[in-house]
N, C-alpha and C positions, 0 to 999 in steps of 0.2 A: 555461462552458465547458472555458478554458484549464485549470483546477486538474482537474477532472475526467480532462482528457487525460491531465496528469503522472500521477495517480491511476494509472490505468488503466496507462499505460505502466510504471511504477517496479513496482507490484504486479503486473501479469502479466509482466514481466521476472522476476523472483523464481520465480514457478511455473515460467515457462518454463526458466529456469535449472535448477530442483531435477527439472523431469523428464527435460531433457537429459543431466542428471547419471547417472540411473538408467537411461536408456537406452544411455547409453557404454558403463555399467560393465557392463551386460547384454551387451552386442555383444562386449566387449574380453574377458569371461571364458565366451565361448560360451555363453550361455544363451538363446538366441535365441526357444527356444518358450514363455519367459515374460513375452515382449513384451505379446503380447495380455489376457494377464490385467495387466497394468501400464498398457496404452493404453483396457481395459474401466474400471478403476480410476479415469481421468483423465476420461475421458468421465462416469460419476457425478458426482465431485466438481463438475464443470462443470455439471451439471444441477442439482445440489441447491444451489448456489451460487445461480444463475440463479430458481429457483423461493422462494429465501429473500428473494433481491434483489426480488421482484414482490412478495410478501407483505408486505415492508416498504413497499414503495412504494403498494399498493393497499388495505393493509387500514386503516389508518387514518381511511380516508376517511370510511368509515361511522360514524364513532364523531361522541358528540357533541362540539361545540366547546372544551369548557372540556377534556375526557377528550382532547380530541386535541392541545393543547397540553402537557397535563403528559406524554403518551407522543414526543413530537417532543421536547421539550426532555430528557425522561429519557435517550431515544436516542442523541440530541446529544453530552450528555455523557459517556454509556458507548462512544461511537464515536470520542470523542478519545484515553480511558484507554485504547481498543484500539490504537488505530494510533500512540501516545506508547509502549507497549510492543513492537508491532512494531517501530520505527522503533529500538530502545534494543538490541532482540534479533537484528536482522540488523548492527548497529554491532558485537556479540561475539562472535555467533556464525560472522559469515562466513567467518574462516580457517579454520574446525573444519568448516565442511558438505559439504562433500565426503565426507571421511575418516567423517563422522557416517553420512552417507546409504549408501554401498559397506558398513557395518557392518550397518547396519538390514534392509539389501536382500538381504547374504547370510545374515543370521536366517531370512530370510522364504523364500526360495528353497530353504533347508533343510526349512522348515515346512510349504512347499507352496505350489501356485498360489495360492490363496486369500490365502496373506499376503501375494504380492507385490500382489495387487490390494486390498488393504487401507492396505499402506503406500502407495500411490499415490492413494489415495481422501481418507487423511489428511494427505498432504504437501501435497497440491493444495488438497485442501477448505478446510485453514484457514489458506490464502492468498486464498481466494476467500471463504471466509465473512466476514474483517475487513475486507476489499475492499470487496463488498458494502455491510456497515455505514457506513463511511465515506462513498462514493458518496452512498449514500441521504442523509448529513447534510449533503453538501454541496449534493446536488441541492434537499434541502428549503430549503437558507437560500436558494439562488437564487430560488426561487419558482416552479421551471418542471421539467417533467420533459423535456422534448425535447432542449433543446440539452446538460444535462448528460452524459445517456445521450449523447446523440452523442460529446460527447467523449470518455467513457469508452470506447464504442465503440470509435474511434478506436486509444485508446491501446492496447486490448488487442491491436488487432490487429496495430498498430507494437511491440508486445512480441515478438507472434507472430513477426511476421520476423525481429526483429534475433537472438530465441532462436536462429531455426533457422541464419541468418547464422553466432553462435556456435557452433552445435553442429557446422556443415560444417566450421567453420576458415576463412571468408572474411570473418570482422571479429572485430578485435581490440578490448575493451571496458575501460578502468580502471573494474572495479566499484566498487572503494574511491572514488573519487572521483563515482562517478556517484552513489551510494547518500548520500554525505557532502552533498554539495551538495541532491540530491533530499530528504532528510531533512529540511534546513533550510528548504526552502519547505514539505514537508510539517508543520512545526514552525508556519509562518505562517498555513496553511491550518487548522490544527486548533486554531490561539489563536480565531480567528474563530468558527469553530464553537462552541466555549466559551461564547463572548461570545453567541452566538445560542439555545443552550440555555437559558441561563441567562435571556437574554431571555423565551422560550417559557415557563420555569417562573414569571415573574412575570408572564406575560397570565394565567398559569391559576391564579394567586393563590396560587400554592405559595411561592415568596418575595418578598420586600416589595419596597420603592422603584421601583414601575415609573414613577410619577409624578416622580423624582429625576433628572434630566437631567444627566451629564457634562457635552454638547455637543449643541447641534442645526444642524449645517450643510446643512441642507436644501437652504435658499437659494443656498447659493455650490456645494455637488452633490447637484443634483434627482435623486430616485431613479429618476425615468425618463430620467436621462438618459444617454447612451452611456456616458459616464465613469464615471456612477454605480450604473448596472447592470454594466461591468467590477468594479468595487470589488467590489462584493455578490458578483456570481458566482463570483472568485477568493478574496478574502478574507472573506467577509460581512460586509463593511464596511455598518453601518447609520449615515446623516447625523443619526440623532436617539438617542445611547445613554446609559442608565444608569449611573450610578455603580456601580452592584454587575457590570454586565457590564462596566464600562471594567476595575475592579478585578481582574476575572477572567481579561481578555483580557493584563493587565499581569503579573498573579502569575503565569500559565503563560508564559508568554513568557520572563521572565527569568529563571526558572528552568530550566526546559527546553531551554530554547537556550544557558545556559551547561553544563549539565552535558553537553549535547550535542557540544559545540564541546572541551569540556576530553576528553571519551570519543572521539572521533574523532580529534581534532589532535594531544592534547596526551599519548594514554595510549600511544602508539606512535609510528612514524614518519608524516609527514603524508601525505595521500592523495594522493600522488601518485604517477605510473606509475614500478613498482621495474622498469624495463626487462630490466636482467640477469636477475632471480628470474623475469619472464613468458620471457623468451626461454629460459633454461635450463628449464623444465617445460615448452616448447611441444616444443623438442629432443627430451626425454628420451620425451616422449608419443609423440612419432614424428610423421608426416602423417596428416590425414582427421580426423574428428569425435573424437576423443581429443583430438589436439593443442588442438581450440578450447574443448575444455572445461577444459583442463588449464590454458590460456591464462590464463580467467577465472577460474579458481580461486586463481591464482598472484595476480593481480590484484588481488582481494580482501584474500589474505592479508594482502601487501608491506604 
């Protein structure tokens, strides 16, 4: 539940910031007549993502056991690829996100209201579909649907509340630090999902080595214990792990974490609050919603 809450919070906040930037820009430039199409695009994106998540959750249940493991394992590995791309994409493009969205929105307004709807649909839909796949993968590793879905829902609700507070200028958040630290957490979660996907493919007979265990700590960490359930729910930890699953976990964690830390911490200034830059951006933007969005854009770029 904790893992899904943080995933929902992080990805929901990304989507909320995108919507906030688009809304603030339309309001600031006197294009309020396009807000209806913008919100319609956001609503359609949410509907598509919910339907996609439901199809992922309930679709494989009607399949034969062997096929179900193959699909679950393949989608879990695909989810790891998606979330890894998403983490690095945000690390690279956060400082240019606002300018890029403004440019695309200017073109969309010039092209017509339908283009504004499409911009919102694609911007929010991309975040939502990636999130749906990864949330499904983490819920599958936990072995239940109620608690992970509840955690994701709470995370999304929290993200909407934070996004609204940021838009109104009532809250300042160092986005670079937020996405840096949650990125590390997501890498740890994704590594567990990758190991789970490998194990599922071993169960289906696609990959070898199902009976070759690297360790079995089922005695000190029973799967039914509260701490065993917590480890499985957050990091997809399995007390009985095969050598192939462990190798995949170690390879992914060592390479991805090293590259991410070097990208975020050593490619530029550390992800600490750049108070002068944030204050200058907020002062230039003036009071109100534009100031809230300017503060967050400045903190992401600093």
